[in-house]
VMD Tcl script that draws the C-alpha trace (Angstrom):
set ca {
  {81.20 120.51 79.34}
  {79.13 119.25 82.24}
  {81.69 117.53 84.46}
  {79.21 115.01 85.88}
  {77.59 113.95 82.61}
  {80.25 114.77 80.02}
  {79.36 115.95 76.53}
  {77.21 113.25 74.93}
  {76.73 112.66 71.22}
  {76.52 109.77 68.79}
  {78.66 108.89 65.83}
  {77.64 106.58 63.00}
  {80.20 103.94 62.05}
  {79.25 101.47 59.30}
  {75.59 102.30 59.85}
  {75.68 101.69 63.62}
  {75.07 104.51 66.11}
  {77.94 104.56 68.62}
  {77.66 106.70 71.77}
  {80.39 109.31 72.10}
  {81.24 110.86 75.46}
  {83.70 113.74 75.82}
  {85.31 113.97 79.24}
  {87.57 116.75 80.49}
  {90.90 115.18 81.47}
  {93.72 116.81 83.41}
  {97.33 115.79 82.85}
  {98.37 112.80 84.92}
  {94.90 111.27 85.20}
  {94.43 107.53 84.74}
  {92.63 107.25 81.38}
  {91.87 103.54 81.85}
  {89.90 104.25 85.02}
  {88.05 107.17 83.39}
  {87.14 105.06 80.35}
  {85.93 102.20 82.57}
  {83.82 104.57 84.68}
  {82.30 106.16 81.55}
  {81.45 102.71 80.16}
  {79.86 101.61 83.44}
  {77.90 104.85 83.67}
  {76.64 104.39 80.09}
  {75.48 100.85 80.94}
  {73.64 102.15 84.01}
  {72.00 104.93 81.94}
  {70.72 102.31 79.48}
  {69.11 100.53 82.44}
  {67.47 103.78 83.60}
  {69.80 104.65 86.51}
  {71.21 108.19 86.28}
  {73.98 108.26 88.90}
  {74.88 111.92 88.26}
  {71.27 113.03 88.79}
  {71.03 110.96 91.97}
  {74.31 112.45 93.23}
  {73.11 116.02 92.61}
  {69.78 115.30 94.36}
  {71.55 113.82 97.40}
  {74.00 116.71 97.53}
  {71.18 119.28 97.44}
  {69.30 117.39 100.15}
  {72.34 117.22 102.46}
  {73.10 120.90 101.90}
  {69.51 121.80 102.77}
  {68.63 123.25 99.35}
  {65.81 120.84 98.51}
}
mol new
graphics top color blue
foreach p $ca { graphics top sphere $p radius 0.5 }
foreach p [lrange $ca 0 end-1] q [lrange $ca 1 end] { graphics top cylinder $p $q radius 0.2 }
display resetview
């Protein structure tokens, strides 16, 4: 599983495609915060903003690998 993007798929429920995101979770993590962050990230992806891609580009630039 890609830790920045999660495993993405869709599931059909009553004829409606529902996005499904699988996130790796360690014991003791706050699931409410993870679910909220995944929902916000999905909304941003629908608007064309890929935060994980931007993060990786910035990280590579700061490390001098670009």
